[in-house]
C-alpha positions in Angstrom: 0.0 0.0 0.0 3.0 2.3 0.5 4.1 1.4 -3.0 0.9 2.8 -4.4 0.9 5.9 -2.2 -2.2 4.8 -0.3 -0.5 4.9 3.1 2.8 6.4 4.4 5.0 5.7 7.4 4.3 7.7 10.5 7.6 9.3 11.5 6.4 10.0 15.0 6.3 6.3 15.9 9.5 5.1 17.5 8.9 1.6 18.7 6.4 0.2 16.1 5.6 0.3 12.4 2.8 2.8 12.2 1.2 4.2 9.1 -1.2 7.1 8.2 -3.6 7.3 5.3 -2.5 9.8 2.8 -4.6 13.0 2.6 -5.9 12.4 -1.0 -7.0 8.8 0.0 -8.8 10.2 3.1 -10.7 12.6 0.9 -11.7 9.8 -1.5 -12.9 7.6 1.4 -14.9 10.4 2.9 -16.5 11.8 -0.3 -16.9 8.8 -2.5 -17.0 5.6 -0.4 -18.5 7.2 2.7 -18.1 6.1 6.3 -21.1 5.1 8.4 -21.4 6.4 12.0 -21.4 2.8 13.2 -18.1 2.2 11.5 -16.6 5.3 13.1 -17.9 4.1 16.5 -16.4 0.7 15.9 -13.0 2.1 15.0 -12.9 4.5 17.9 -13.9 1.7 20.3 -11.2 -0.6 19.0 -8.6 2.2 19.4 -9.7 3.0 22.9 -9.4 -0.6 23.9 -5.9 -0.8 22.5 -4.9 2.5 24.2 -6.3 1.1 27.5 -4.3 -2.1 27.0 -1.2 0.0 26.6 -1.8 2.0 29.8 -2.5 -1.2 31.8 0.7 -2.8 30.5 2.7 0.3 31.3 1.4 0.3 34.8 3.2 -3.0 35.3 6.5 -1.7 33.9 7.7 -1.1 37.4 7.5 -4.9 38.1 10.3 -5.6 35.6 11.6 -8.6 37.5 8.3 -10.5 37.4 8.7 -12.9 34.5 5.0 -12.5 33.5 5.3 -8.7 33.1 6.7 -7.2 30.0 8.1 -3.7 29.3 6.0 -2.1 26.6 6.6 1.1 24.7 3.8 1.0 22.1 0.3 -0.3 21.3 1.7 -3.1 19.2 4.0 -4.2 22.0 1.1 -4.1 24.4 -0.9 -6.4 22.2 2.1 -8.7 21.8 2.6 -8.7 25.6 -0.8 -10.3 26.1 0.1 -13.0 23.6 3.5 -13.6 25.2 1.9 -14.0 28.6 -0.4 -16.6 27.2 2.5 -18.3 25.4 4.3 -18.6 28.7 1.2 -20.1 30.4 0.9 -22.6 27.5 4.5 -23.6 28.0 4.0 -24.2 31.7 1.1 -26.5 30.9 3.2 -28.4 28.3 1.4 -27.0 25.3 4.5 -26.0 23.4 3.0 -26.0 19.9 0.4 -23.5 21.1 3.1 -21.4 22.7 5.2 -21.4 19.6 2.3 -20.4 17.4 1.9 -17.3 19.6 5.6 -16.6 19.5 5.6 -16.8 15.7 2.6 -14.4 15.4 4.4 -11.9 17.6 7.5 -12.1 15.4 5.2 -10.9 12.5 3.6 -8.2 14.7 6.7 -6.8 16.5 9.9 -8.4 15.1 12.2 -6.0 16.9 10.6 -6.3 20.3 13.2 -7.5 22.8 10.7 -9.0 25.3 9.4 -11.3 22.5 12.8 -13.1 22.6 12.9 -13.2 26.4 9.5 -14.9 26.3 10.8 -17.3 23.6 13.7 -18.1 25.8 11.4 -19.1 28.7 9.2 -21.2 26.4 12.3 -23.0 25.0 13.8 -23.6 28.4 10.5 -25.0 29.7 10.6 -27.4 26.7 14.2 -28.4 27.5 15.7 -26.7 24.5 18.6 -25.0 26.2 20.4 -24.0 22.9 17.3 -22.2 21.6 16.8 -20.5 24.9 20.4 -19.2 24.9 20.0 -17.9 21.3 16.7 -16.2 22.2 18.2 -14.5 25.3 21.2 -13.3 23.2 18.8 -12.0 20.5 16.9 -10.0 23.2 20.2 -8.5 24.5 21.3 -7.6 20.9 18.0 -5.7 20.5 18.2 -3.7 23.7 21.1 -4.3 26.2 20.0 -1.3 28.3 17.3 -3.3 30.0 18.5 -4.5 33.4 15.9 -7.3 33.6 17.3 -8.9 30.4 20.7 -9.2 32.1 19.0 -10.4 35.3 17.1 -13.2 33.5 19.9 -14.2 31.3 22.3 -14.4 34.3 19.8 -16.7 36.1 19.5 -18.9 33.0 23.2 -19.4 32.4 23.8 -19.9 36.1 21.2 -22.6 36.5 21.1 -24.2 33.1 24.8 -24.0 32.1 26.6 -23.5 35.5 28.4 -20.5 34.0 28.6 -18.7 37.3 31.4 -16.2 36.4 29.6 -15.0 33.3 26.3 -14.8 35.2 28.1 -12.6 37.7 29.1 -10.3 35.0 25.5 -9.9 33.9 24.3 -9.4 37.4 26.9 -6.7 37.8 25.6 -5.0 34.7 22.0 -5.2 36.0 23.1 -3.8 39.4 24.9 -0.9 37.7 21.6 0.0 35.9 19.3 -0.7 38.8 21.5 -0.5 42.0 18.6 -0.7 44.5 16.8 -3.7 43.1 16.4 -6.3 45.9 15.7 -9.0 43.3 19.0 -8.4 41.5 21.0 -8.1 44.7 19.6 -11.3 46.1 20.3 -13.3 42.9 23.8 -11.9 42.8 24.3 -13.0 46.3 23.2 -16.6 45.5 25.5 -16.6 42.5 28.4 -15.6 44.7 27.5 -18.6 47.0 28.1 -20.9 44.0 31.5 -19.4 43.4 32.4 -19.4 47.1 32.8 -15.6 46.9 31.5 -15.0 50.5 33.2 -11.7 51.0 31.4 -10.2 48.0 28.1 -11.9 49.1 28.5 -10.3 52.6 28.9 -6.8 51.1 25.8 -7.3 49.0 23.8 -8.4 52.1 24.9 -5.2 53.9 23.6 -3.3 50.8 20.4 -5.3 50.9 19.8 -4.6 54.6 20.4 -0.9 54.0 17.5 -0.7 51.7 15.2 -0.9 54.8 12.5 -2.8 52.9 9.0 -2.8 54.5 7.4 -5.7 52.6 7.2 -8.7 54.9 8.0 -11.2 52.2 11.1 -9.2 51.1 12.3 -9.0 54.7 11.8 -12.7 55.3 13.8 -13.6 52.2 16.5 -11.2 53.2 16.8 -12.7 56.7 16.9 -16.2 55.2 19.7 -15.4 52.8 21.8 -13.8 55.5 21.6 -16.9 57.6 22.4 -19.0 54.6 25.6 -17.0 54.1 27.1 -17.9 57.5 25.9 -21.5 57.2 27.6 -21.9 53.9 30.7 -19.9 54.9 31.4 -22.0 58.0 30.9 -25.2 55.9 33.4 -23.9 53.4 36.0 -23.2 56.1 35.5 -26.7 57.5 36.0 -28.3 54.1 39.3 -26.4 53.9 40.4 -27.5 57.3 40.2 -24.0 58.8 38.2 -24.7 61.9 38.9 -21.4 63.7 37.6 -19.4 60.7 34.6 -21.7 60.7 34.0 -20.9 64.3 34.2 -17.2 63.6 31.4 -17.5 61.0 29.4 -19.6 63.5 29.8 -16.7 66.0 28.5 -14.4 63.3 25.5 -16.7 62.7 24.8 -16.7 66.4 24.8 -12.8 66.4 22.5 -12.9 63.4 20.1 -15.3 65.1 20.1 -13.3 68.3 19.0 -10.2 66.4 16.5 -11.7 64.0 12.8 -10.8 64.2 11.1 -14.2 64.9 8.2 -13.0 62.7 10.5 -13.3 59.8 11.5 -17.0 60.5 9.6 -19.7 58.6 10.0 -23.4 57.8 12.4 -22.6 54.9 14.6 -20.5 57.3 14.7 -23.3 59.8 15.5 -25.9 57.1 18.5 -23.8 56.0 19.7 -23.5 59.5 19.5 -27.3 59.9 22.2 -27.6 57.2 24.8 -26.4 59.7 24.4 -29.5 61.9 27.0 -31.6 60.0 29.5 -28.7 60.3 28.9 -28.4 64.0 29.4 -32.2 64.5 32.7 -32.1 62.6 34.0 -29.1 64.6 33.0 -30.8 67.9 34.7 -34.1 66.9 37.9 -32.3 65.7 38.9 -31.0 69.1 40.8 -28.2 67.3 38.9 -25.1 68.2 39.3 -22.8 71.1 35.6 -22.4 72.0 33.4 -25.4 71.8 30.8 -23.6 73.9 29.9 -21.7 70.8 28.8 -24.9 69.1 26.5 -25.6 72.1 25.2 -22.0 72.0 24.3 -22.1 68.3 22.5 -25.4 68.7 20.6 -24.1 71.6 19.6 -20.9 69.7 18.5 -22.9 66.7 16.4 -25.1 68.9 14.9 -22.1 70.7 13.9 -20.4 67.5 12.5 -23.6 66.0 10.3 -24.2 69.0 9.0 -20.6 68.9 8.2 -20.9 65.2 6.9 -24.4 65.2 5.0 -24.0 68.5 3.6 -27.2 69.9 4.9 -29.2 66.9 8.4 -28.6 68.2 7.8 -29.6 71.8 5.0 -32.2 71.8 6.1 -35.7 70.9 2.6 -36.8 69.9 2.6 -34.3 67.1 5.8 -35.9 65.7 4.3 -39.3 65.1 3.7 -39.8 61.4 5.4 -36.5 60.4 8.5 -36.0 58.2 11.5 -34.6 60.1 14.9 -33.3 59.3 17.8 -34.0 61.5 21.3 -35.3 62.1 22.8 -38.3 64.0 24.1 -37.2 67.4 27.6 -38.2 68.5 26.4 -38.5 72.1 25.0 -42.0 72.8 25.8 -43.4 69.4 26.7 -47.0 69.2 27.7 -49.3 66.3 24.1 -50.3 65.4 22.0 -47.5 66.8 21.9 -43.9 67.9 19.6 -40.8 68.1 18.6 -38.4 65.4 18.2 -34.8 66.6 15.8 -32.6 64.6 15.8 -28.9 64.0 13.7 -28.3 67.1 16.2 -30.2 69.3 14.1 -33.3 69.8 15.8 -36.7 69.7 14.4 -39.8 68.0 15.9 -43.4 68.3 17.2 -44.9 65.0 18.6 -48.4 64.4 20.9 -49.3 61.5 18.6 -52.1 60.6 16.0 -49.5 59.5 18.4 -47.6 57.4 20.2 -48.4 54.1 23.9 -49.1 54.7 25.2 -46.3 52.5 22.8 -43.9 54.3 23.9 -45.1 57.7 27.6 -44.5 56.8 26.8 -41.0 55.6 24.8 -40.3 58.8 27.8 -41.4 60.9 29.8 -38.9 58.9 27.5 -36.1 59.9 25.1 -35.9 56.9 21.7 -34.6 57.6 18.7 -36.7 56.7 14.9 -36.7 56.3 13.0 -39.3 58.3 9.5 -40.4 59.4 8.7 -40.9 63.1 6.5 -43.9 64.1 5.5 -45.4 67.5 6.4 -49.0 68.4 4.0 -51.3 70.1 5.6 -50.3 73.4 4.9 -46.6 72.7 8.5 -45.7 72.0 9.3 -43.5 69.0 11.8 -44.5 66.3 12.9 -43.1 62.9 12.1 -45.0 59.7 12.3 -44.2 55.9 15.5 -42.4 56.5 16.9 -40.7 53.4 19.8 -38.3 52.8 18.7 -34.8 52.4 19.3 -33.5 48.9 21.0 -30.1 48.6 18.6 -27.2 47.9 
C-alpha cells in the first residue's frame, strides 16, 4: 500500500511500524466511499481498547523482575505482551505447539521487540531446548542491552542451566549498575556468589540489601533467610578447607544474626536452611581443634529455641511428631555401632537403628550428613525413625 501511495510511514512512531492514510485517500474515502457512523464508533472503540491495554501494561513496567510482566513502549508491544503472557502459560502447561504459534505471530507483529525473545527463551527452556533458549536471550540483548531485567534473567539462565557462574556474575553486575537498589537483582547476585564461594562479595551485598530498609514482609523474610544461609555456607566452606577457627568465627556471626533476627521473619524454609549447619557443627565438635566449643552448644541451643518458637507445639509435643516428616542429624552422644539418636531442628531426639536404614545412608549419617525421616511409634509406645533418606542439597 505504500508502493501505491495509499498509506505512508508515520515518522512519530519510535517503537512500532505505524502508518497514516495519505490525505488524498482520506478525501476519497470520505466523499466517494463514505463512512457510516457505526463504522466510526467501531474504529474508535477498538482504538480506545488498544490504548487502555497500553496503559495497563505500562502500569506493570515497574515490576520488571516478574517474568510474566513485559516492558511495553507502544500499542503493538502491548498487544504482543498479552500473547506472550499466554504463550508462557501454555509452555508451563506443556502446550508447546500453542506457545510457539503465539511466539511466531508476535514475530510478525513486532519483530524487533526485545521482550518477545525473552519470552521465547522461557518457552524454549520449559521445553528443555537450552540451545534455543540461549540464542533467544542473546537476541533479546542484541536488540536492547539497556534493559536490566534482560541481564537479570539471562544471568539466572546461564547460572542454573549452564553453571556459568562467572559469566552470570558479569551480567548481574551490569543489572546492578543499571538498577542498584533492586532487591531482586541483589539477592540473585548473592546466590550466584554462593556458588562461586565468593562469600566476602556476598557479605557486602547483604549489607547493601539490609540498608534498603524494605518494608514488605516477604522481602524482609527472604533477606533474613539469605543472610543466615551466608554464614551456614561460609562456615561449611572453612571446615571443608580444614580451617576450623575461621569456621568458628562464622558460627559466631551466625549466632549474632540469630540473636538479632525478628522471629516473625522466620519460617520453615529458614529453619531448614539453619539445619544444614548440623554436620558442620558435628565435625567441629569431633575435631577438638577449636578454642571455644561452647559456641557450638550455644548455636545449637539458639536454633532449637527459634525452632520451638516458630513451630510451636509441633516442636515440643512428641505426639505431634508421630507420622510426620522430620529433618535431623545423627548425634555423637549416645551413638553405638548399630543405633543412635537423630536430633531434629527443634532439638528433639528420636531413636534410630541401623537395621531400619540403608547401609550407605547409615555410613553418611555417621559422617555427619543430615537426613529426612519419618517418626513412628512402636507397640511399646516408643518413637523411632524410619524411611531415612539423605537430604538433597537445595
